[in-house]
N, C-alpha and C positions, 0 to 999 in steps of 0.2 A: 266572554268565554267562561264556560262553567268549569268547576274543579275537575269533573270527570274528563273533559276534553284536555285540560292541562296535564292531568295525570297520564292520559293516553299518549299525548305528545312527548312527555318526559320519558316514559317507558320506551317509546319508539326511538327516541334520540339515544338513550343508553344502549339499547340493543344494537342500533346501527354503529355506534362507536365501538362497542365490544366486537362486532363482526369485522370492522376495519382492523382493529388491533390483532385479532386472531389471524386474519388473512395476512397481515404484514409480517407477523412473527413466524408464520409458517413458510415463508420464502427462504429457501436455502441458497447461500452464495455458490456460484459456479464460475469456473474459468473455461468452461467448455463452449467455445465460440471461435469464430474466425478472427484471428489476430493479424496485425501487420507483421511482416517477417522480423522486424526489429524487436518485437515484444512477444514473440511466439513461445519462447522458453522462459519458464519461471525459475528464479534461483531457489535453491534448497539449502537450509542451514542445519547443521548437526552440532550439538554442544556436548563436550566431554570435559567436565571439570572447568578449568580456565581456558580451554582450547575451543575454538569455533572453526569449523570448516564450512565454507560457503561454496557450493557448486553452481555452475552455470552463471558465473559473473560475466556480464556482457562487456566485451572489449573489442568493439568494432572499429574499423578504419574506414572513414568516409572520404570519398573523392568528390562527391556531389551529394545533394540532398537525397536522391533516390538511388545513388550508386555507392555501394559499400561492400567491404569484405567482412563477413561475419566470423567472429571468433569468440569462444567461451572459455573461461578459465575456472579452475578450482583454486580457492585461496584459503590459507590457514592463518588464523589470528590468535595471539596469546592475550587474553583479556587481563592478565596480570600486568601487562605493559601499557594498558589503556590509560591515557592521560586526560582526555576530554572528549565529549560528544556534543555536537551541535545539531539540533533539529531545526531546519530552516523552511519556512513557508514563503513562497513568492507568488504574487498574483500573475496570471497569464496576461491579462490586459487591464486597462484602467477600469473597464466595466467588470465588476467582480463576477467571475464564473467559476470560482473555486480555485484553490491554490495548487501550485506545483510544490511538491515537498521533496526534500533531500536530507540526507544525514551525512555529516562530516565527522570522521573519527580521527583522533590524533593518538599515535602510539609513541612511547619512549623508544628512541633508537638504541640498538644494541651493537651496531656495527658502523664503521665510519666509511664504508665503501659505497656511498650513495652518489649518484650523478649530480 
């Protein structure tokens, strides 16, 4: 293989990689698609100082896997009372297909009237 052929192949490889990078970075995320009813509404958070309001918190009641009563709540949190945050990743199956993630928040109690 001559040096001109190697140079041509190297330039072609660099151009192809650059095209893939440009195409990949030009993709914009979108949630505009058909979702299952349980995941059709996204939560929204608004932050003001130490207060956070989360709208559309899912609070469903399930009677069977496909039978449920949907309900969404708006919740307010005082970040000044935040004690700990745990970010947990759990695999769906033994064959790794990506994790399920969840966040657990612990707040300092200010009232004693808890069930």
